[in-house]
C-alpha positions in Angstrom: -16.5 -22.1 -54.5 -12.9 -23.3 -55.5 -12.0 -26.7 -55.1 -9.7 -26.2 -52.4 -12.3 -23.9 -50.1 -14.8 -27.0 -50.9 -11.9 -29.4 -49.7 -10.9 -27.2 -46.3 -14.9 -26.9 -45.3 -15.0 -30.6 -45.8 -12.0 -31.6 -43.9 -13.0 -29.4 -41.2 -16.8 -31.0 -40.7 -14.9 -34.5 -40.7 -12.2 -33.0 -37.6 -15.5 -31.5 -35.7 -17.6 -34.7 -36.4 -14.7 -37.0 -35.3 -14.1 -35.0 -32.3 -17.8 -34.6 -31.1 -18.1 -38.3 -30.7 -17.4 -39.3 -27.4 -16.8 -43.0 -28.9 -13.8 -42.4 -30.7 -11.6 -41.4 -27.8 -12.3 -44.5 -26.1 -9.2 -46.5 -26.9 -9.3 -50.0 -28.0 -9.9 -53.1 -25.9 -7.0 -55.1 -27.9 -3.9 -53.5 -29.7 -0.2 -55.4 -30.9 1.2 -54.3 -27.6 -1.7 -55.3 -25.2 -0.5 -57.2 -21.9 -4.0 -57.3 -20.5 -4.7 -60.9 -18.6 -7.9 -63.0 -18.8 -9.2 -64.3 -15.5 -12.2 -66.6 -14.9 -13.9 -67.9 -12.0 -15.7 -71.5 -12.3 -17.3 -73.6 -9.9 -17.0 -77.1 -11.6 -19.3 -78.4 -9.7 -18.2 -81.9 -7.9 -18.2 -85.0 -9.6 -21.2 -86.5 -8.0 -24.0 -89.4 -9.5 -26.8 -87.6 -8.0 -26.6 -85.1 -10.6 -27.6 -87.7 -13.3 -27.0 -86.8 -16.6 -25.4 -83.9 -15.4 -23.1 -85.9 -13.5 -19.4 -84.7 -14.5 -18.1 -87.4 -16.9 -21.0 -86.2 -19.2 -19.9 -82.5 -19.2 -16.3 -82.4 -18.1 -15.3 -81.5 -21.9 -17.5 -79.3 -21.9 -15.9 -77.4 -19.3 -12.6 -78.1 -20.6 -13.4 -76.3 -23.9 -15.2 -73.3 -21.8 -11.5 -72.6 -20.0 -9.9 -72.9 -23.4 -12.4 -71.0 -25.4 -12.3 -68.0 -23.7 -8.4 -67.8 -23.6 -8.5 -67.7 -19.9 -4.6 -67.3 -18.6 -5.6 -67.7 -15.3 -9.0 -70.0 -13.7 -9.9 -70.1 -10.2 -11.8 -73.7 -9.6 -14.0 -74.2 -6.8 -15.3 -78.3 -6.0 -12.8 -79.4 -8.1 -12.1 -83.1 -6.7 -8.9 -84.9 -7.8 -9.9 -86.8 -10.7 -11.6 -84.3 -12.2 -8.6 -82.1 -11.7 -6.5 -84.7 -13.1 -8.8 -85.0 -16.4 -8.5 -80.9 -16.9 -4.5 -81.4 -16.6 -5.2 -84.0 -19.9 -7.3 -82.2 -21.5 -6.0 -78.6 -21.0 -1.7 -79.3 -21.1 -1.0 -75.8 -21.6 -2.3 -75.2 -17.9 -0.2 -75.3 -14.9 -2.4 -75.5 -11.6 -1.6 -75.1 -7.2 -3.2 -76.0 -4.5 -4.2 -78.7 -2.1 -7.8 -80.5 -0.9 -9.3 -79.0 2.3 -8.9 -81.8 4.6 -5.9 -81.0 4.8 -4.6 -85.0 4.8 -1.5 -86.0 2.5 -3.9 -88.3 0.6 -6.7 -85.8 0.5 -9.7 -86.5 -1.7 -11.5 -83.4 -0.4 -12.5 -81.1 -2.9 -10.0 -78.2 -3.9 -9.9 -74.2 -4.2 -7.0 -74.5 -7.2 -5.9 -71.9 -9.7 -4.8 -73.1 -13.2 -2.3 -71.0 -14.8 -1.0 -70.3 -18.3 2.4 -71.3 -17.6 4.0 -70.2 -21.1 3.7 -66.3 -19.7 3.5 -66.9 -16.2 6.2 -67.7 -13.9 5.1 -69.2 -10.6 7.4 -67.1 -7.7 5.7 -68.5 -4.6 2.1 -70.3 -3.5 0.3 -71.3 -0.3 -2.8 -72.4 1.2 -4.7 -71.0 4.4 -7.7 -71.9 5.9 -10.8 -69.7 7.0 -10.6 -70.5 10.4 -9.7 -69.2 13.6 -6.3 -71.3 13.0 -5.9 -70.3 9.4 -2.9 -72.1 9.6 -3.6 -75.4 10.7 -4.4 -77.7 8.1 -8.2 -78.6 7.6 -9.4 -76.8 10.6 -13.1 -75.5 10.1 -14.3 -72.2 11.1 -17.0 -70.8 12.9 -20.0 -72.0 12.1 -18.9 -73.2 9.0 -20.3 -76.7 7.8 -17.0 -77.7 6.3 -13.6 -77.0 6.2 -12.9 -74.1 3.8 -9.4 -72.6 2.3 -7.7 -69.7 0.3 -5.5 -71.0 -2.4 -2.9 -68.6 -3.5 -0.3 -67.8 -5.7 2.6 -65.3 -6.3 3.3 -64.9 -10.0 5.6 -62.9 -12.4 4.4 -61.9 -16.5 7.4 -62.5 -18.4 5.7 -59.8 -20.5 6.0 -57.2 -18.4 8.2 -58.2 -15.5 5.6 -57.2 -13.2 5.0 -59.6 -9.9 1.3 -60.1 -8.7 -1.2 -62.4 -6.8 -3.8 -64.4 -7.1 -6.1 -65.8 -4.1 -8.7 -67.9 -4.6 -11.6 -69.7 -2.3 -14.9 -71.3 -1.6 -17.0 -69.7 1.3 -19.1 -71.8 3.2 -22.5 -73.0 2.0 -24.3 -72.8 5.4 -22.3 -70.7 8.1 -23.6 -66.9 8.3 -20.7 -65.8 10.6 -18.4 -67.8 8.8 -18.6 -65.6 5.3 -18.5 -62.9 7.2 -15.5 -63.7 9.0 -13.6 -65.3 6.1 -14.5 -61.7 4.3 -12.5 -60.3 7.1 -9.6 -63.0 7.4 -9.0 -62.9 3.5 -8.2 -58.8 3.5 -6.0 -59.3 6.6 -4.1 -62.0 4.7 -3.7 -60.4 1.4 -2.4 -57.1 3.3 -0.1 -59.6 4.8 0.8 -61.7 1.9 0.5 -59.4 -0.9 2.2 -56.3 0.3 0.6 -53.5 -1.7 1.2 -55.3 -4.9 -1.4 -55.9 -7.7 -4.2 -58.5 -6.6 -7.0 -60.2 -8.2 -9.1 -62.4 -6.0 -11.6 -65.1 -7.3 -14.3 -67.2 -5.9 -17.5 -68.9 -5.3 -18.2 -67.0 -2.0 -22.0 -67.8 -1.5 -23.2 -64.4 -1.0 -24.3 -62.1 -2.8 -23.6 -58.3 -3.1 -26.6 -57.2 -0.6 -25.0 -59.6 2.2 -22.2 -58.7 4.4 -19.3 -60.7 3.2 -19.5 -58.3 0.1 -19.8 -55.5 2.0 -16.6 -56.3 4.1 -14.8 -57.1 1.3 -15.7 -53.8 -1.0 -16.2 -50.9 1.5 -13.9 -48.1 2.0 -14.5 -46.4 5.7 -12.2 -48.0 8.1 -10.4 -50.8 5.2 -6.9 -50.7 4.5 -7.8 -52.9 1.5 -11.5 -52.2 -0.2 -11.3 -54.5 -3.4 -13.4 -53.5 -6.0 -15.9 -55.6 -7.9 -14.9 -56.6 -11.9 -18.8 -56.4 -12.7 -19.0 -52.5 -11.3 -15.4 -51.1 -12.2 -15.4 -52.9 -15.9 -14.3 -49.8 -18.2 -16.1 -51.2 -21.5 -19.4 -52.6 -19.0 -21.1 -56.2 -18.3 -22.0 -58.4 -20.9 -24.2 -61.6 -20.3 -26.3 -62.5 -17.6 -26.4 -60.5 -13.7 -26.8 -63.9 -11.8 -24.2 -67.1 -11.8 -26.4 -69.6 -10.4 -28.2 -72.0 -12.5 -28.9 -75.7 -10.6 -28.1 -77.5 -13.8 -31.8 -76.0 -15.3 -32.2 -72.4 -15.5 -30.6 -69.0 -14.7 -31.9 -68.2 -11.4 -32.6 -64.0 -11.1 -30.3 -62.0 -8.6 -28.1 -65.0 -7.5 -24.7 -63.4 -8.4 -22.4 -65.4 -6.0 -19.2 -66.2 -8.3 -17.2 -62.8 -8.0 -14.0 -61.2 -9.3 -12.3 -58.5 -7.4 -9.0 -56.5 -7.7 -7.6 -54.3 -5.9 -6.0 -50.5 -7.6 -3.1 -52.1 -8.9 -5.2 -53.7 -11.8 -7.7 -51.8 -13.8 -10.7 -53.9 -15.4 -11.5 -54.0 -19.0 -13.7 -56.2 -19.5 -16.2 -58.3 -17.8 -18.3 -60.9 -18.5 -21.0 -63.6 -16.8 -20.5 -66.6 -19.4 -24.0 -68.2 -20.3 -22.6 -71.2 -22.6 -24.2 -74.3 -22.9 -24.9 -77.5 -25.4 -28.1 -78.7 -26.1 -29.4 -77.2 -23.1 -26.6 -78.5 -21.0 -24.7 -76.1 -19.0 -21.0 -77.1 -18.0 -21.6 -76.6 -14.2 -24.4 -75.4 -11.7 -22.6 -71.8 -11.4 -21.7 -70.0 -14.8 -18.3 -68.9 -15.0 -17.0 -65.3 -14.8 -14.6 -63.6 -16.9 -12.7 -60.2 -16.6 -10.0 -59.0 -18.6 -7.6 -56.7 -16.6 -4.0 -55.2 -17.4 -2.0 -53.3 -14.5 -2.8 -50.2 -13.7 -0.3 -47.4 -15.0 
């Protein structure tokens, strides 16, 4: 057999082997012109001395390291008290944030559902907060059977790398009121339709509900829903990484308690999704695990 013929057969074999491997057809997650966005939702757990060794002063640096190490561009936080957010501002100076306290007073010491964003890339266009109640524009209002006032903070941002404009919404549903959680899901969908007007949207939060409960089905259903949202857990093109539950109670990960979510509309495609189980010396940064999604604008 001639050397040329042998080379030709070898080359054809390599081509066949390459084209028959489905994995080779996938595009790499990262590339030189990558414009993906890393979004995180993170219930910080409020600062209370009753947490003992897990109280905020003993874990605040771990919280900041988690946000920094996973290179989040946006972090929707829950349960953040003003001094907790001020301390994160100092530890993470490349972030700016938006949001107000849920009590709606001028000197609000209540919990925030703030959004941290990477100022070097994303320009804030507009932002506001509404309350999860029958009167969403009434600051401090409590809705339905909720135990506490609950809020949604949102921001409209411009990506300076792509010139795309999009919206980030962040919330924390009530932990007691079942009706409040269901009605809050309906209200958020209505508000997103009204505020975002069809632009790309990402919704983060602690929803105090699992995928088997009515609020989740309201947010994600397609029949009769003008704006079905997609759970990034299921729509990640490269699957899910990490545990499948987000509640640990400062002890151990409790199965079947995925209550923290990242949702998108069709303006984004989801590349990757993870629930982060980082801990140090047996201690978690919070009683919730943060969730991260890598997303990019749909073509």
